[in-house]
C-alpha positions in Angstrom: 87.0 93.1 124.1 89.8 95.6 125.2 91.6 97.9 122.8 94.7 95.8 122.7 92.8 92.7 121.6 91.0 94.7 119.0 94.3 96.0 117.6 95.7 92.5 117.5 92.7 91.4 115.5 93.0 94.4 113.2 96.6 93.6 112.6 95.7 90.1 111.6 93.0 91.2 109.2 95.3 93.9 107.6 98.1 91.4 107.2 95.7 89.2 105.2 94.6 92.1 103.1 98.2 93.0 102.5 99.0 89.5 101.4 96.1 89.7 98.8 97.5 93.0 97.6 101.0 91.5 97.3 99.5 88.5 95.4 98.5 90.9 92.7 101.9 92.5 92.9 102.7 95.1 90.2 100.4 93.3 87.8 97.7 96.1 87.8 100.3 98.7 87.2 102.0 96.7 84.4 98.6 96.1 82.7 97.9 99.8 82.8 101.3 100.6 81.4 101.0 98.0 78.6 97.5 99.3 77.8 98.8 102.8 77.3 101.8 101.5 75.3 99.4 99.6 73.1 97.2 102.6 72.5 100.2 104.8 71.7 101.6 102.2 69.3 98.2 101.8 67.6 98.1 105.6 67.2 101.6 105.7 65.8 100.8 103.0 63.2 97.7 104.8 62.1 99.6 108.1 61.7 102.2 106.3 59.5 99.5 104.6 57.4 97.7 107.9 57.0 100.9 109.5 55.8 101.5 106.6 53.3 98.1 107.3 51.8 98.9 111.0 51.4 102.2 110.1 49.8 100.4 107.8 47.3 98.1 110.6 46.4 101.1 113.0 46.0 103.0 110.6 43.9 100.0 110.1 41.6 99.8 113.9 41.2 103.5 114.0 40.5 103.1 111.3 37.8 100.5 113.3 36.1 102.6 116.5 36.3 105.6 114.5 34.8 103.5 113.2 31.9 102.1 116.7 31.2 105.5 118.4 31.3 107.0 115.6 29.1 104.3 116.2 26.5 104.9 120.0 26.6 108.6 119.6 26.3 108.3 117.2 23.3 105.9 119.6 21.6 108.3 122.5 22.1 111.2 120.4 20.8 109.1 119.7 17.6 108.5 123.4 17.2 112.3 124.0 17.2 112.4 122.6 13.7 109.7 125.0 12.5 111.1 128.3 13.8 112.6 130.7 11.2 114.6 133.1 13.4 117.2 132.7 16.1 115.1 134.8 18.4 112.3 132.3 18.2 114.7 129.4 18.6 116.3 130.9 21.7 112.9 131.7 23.3 111.7 128.1 22.7 115.0 126.7 24.1 114.7 128.8 27.2 111.1 127.6 27.8 112.3 124.0 27.3 115.1 124.4 29.8 112.7 125.9 32.3 110.3 123.0 31.9 113.1 120.5 32.1 114.2 122.1 35.4 110.7 122.0 36.7 110.4 118.4 35.6 113.7 117.5 37.3 112.5 119.0 40.6 109.2 117.1 40.4 111.0 113.8 39.7 113.4 114.5 42.5 110.6 115.3 44.9 108.8 112.1 43.8 111.9 110.0 44.5 112.0 111.6 48.0 108.4 110.7 48.6 108.9 107.1 47.4 111.9 106.8 49.8 109.8 108.2 52.6 107.0 105.8 51.9 109.5 102.8 51.9 110.8 103.9 55.3 107.3 104.4 56.7 106.2 101.0 55.3 109.2 99.3 57.0 108.6 101.1 60.3 104.9 100.3 60.1 105.6 96.6 59.6 108.0 96.6 62.5 105.5 98.4 64.8 102.7 96.1 63.8 104.9 93.1 64.8 105.7 94.8 68.1 102.0 95.5 68.6 101.0 91.9 67.9 103.6 90.7 70.5 102.5 93.4 73.0 98.8 92.7 72.6 99.4 89.0 73.2 101.4 89.8 76.4 98.8 92.3 77.5 96.0 89.7 77.0 97.9 87.2 79.1 98.5 89.7 81.9 94.9 90.9 81.8 93.7 87.3 82.1 96.0 86.6 85.0 94.9 89.8 86.7 91.2 89.0 86.2 91.7 85.5 87.6 93.5 86.7 90.7 91.0 89.4 91.3 88.1 87.0 90.9 89.8 84.4 93.2 90.5 87.0 96.0 87.5 89.2 95.6 85.2 87.4 98.0 87.9 86.9 100.6 88.9 90.6 100.3 85.3 91.8 100.7 84.9 89.6 103.8 88.1 90.9 105.4 87.2 94.5 104.6 83.8 94.0 106.3 85.5 92.4 109.3 87.9 95.3 109.5 85.0 97.8 109.7 83.5 95.9 112.5 86.8 95.9 114.4 87.6 99.6 114.1 84.2 100.5 115.4 85.4 99.6 118.9 88.7 101.6 118.6 89.0 105.3 119.1 89.8 107.5 116.1 93.1 108.8 117.5 94.4 105.2 118.1 93.3 104.1 114.6 95.1 107.2 113.2 98.3 106.3 115.0 97.9 102.6 114.0 97.6 103.6 110.3 100.7 105.8 110.5 102.7 103.0 112.1 101.3 100.4 109.7 102.5 102.5 106.7 105.8 103.4 108.3 106.7 99.8 109.5 106.0 97.8 106.4 102.5 96.6 107.4 103.4 95.6 111.0 101.9 98.0 113.6 101.1 95.5 116.4 103.6 93.0 117.7 104.0 90.7 120.7 106.8 90.9 123.1 109.4 88.2 123.3 110.5 88.1 126.9 111.4 91.7 127.5 112.0 92.6 123.9 109.8 94.3 121.2 108.8 91.7 118.6 109.2 94.3 115.9 112.6 96.0 116.4 114.1 93.9 119.2 114.5 96.8 121.6 114.3 96.2 125.3 110.9 97.0 126.8 111.1 98.6 130.3 110.0 96.4 133.1 107.1 98.7 134.1 105.6 98.3 130.6 106.1 94.6 130.7 104.2 94.4 134.0 101.3 96.5 132.5 101.2 94.4 129.4 100.9 91.3 131.4 98.0 92.8 133.3 96.5 94.4 130.1 96.1 97.6 132.1 97.1 100.2 129.5 97.9 100.4 125.8 101.6 100.3 125.4 103.9 101.1 122.5 107.6 100.5 121.8 109.7 103.6 122.7 111.9 102.9 119.7 109.7 101.8 116.7 106.3 103.1 118.0 104.6 99.7 117.3 101.8 98.7 119.6 102.8 95.9 122.0 100.9 93.0 123.5 101.7 90.2 125.9 101.0 86.8 124.3 98.6 84.6 126.2 100.9 81.6 126.0 103.6 83.5 127.9 101.3 83.8 130.9 
């Protein structure tokens, strides 16, 4: 088998491999993106739940502090009726005012914590709903991907093995050029000629090249698009 025939076979095999790849489309990429998004969302939810637990502990501590301060303030108020001098009265009043201010700050901080918890709880619920929807979508896409891979796996393996057998008969420089053209020309590196035109870009192929293509003398490429050319047998 000459090099041109081998390249024609290689193009056919690579076209089939490309079709398998296109069958999967962007599904593998989308599955990977959704998986990362799912993990990020799960981490985000866990962080919020962890913060909610810390807030609950802080609020419990604040409740104890409020009760303790309230008891102290009530005791000091009772002592006001027992003092005998203005100096003692003023001292107790100042201490009561100080404790009241501390109590007010604690209660204000507790309200802020409760508000933060409410917001976190609402955000967590929203994210959990999003996670449920995302996980369902991801499961569907994964199932589709696994099905497509399973269906095309054997065919792909056979084609890849066939490709290896073909390129063994083609020199490395030619394979290197073929790969470059294949990548640059949307998966079409070997084309037949239509009359005197390149089957890839439609450019006119010089008569001398046409004559050599008909005789399969030398490997020919299009001067415009660099694709490998061959003369179809049915045109003979």
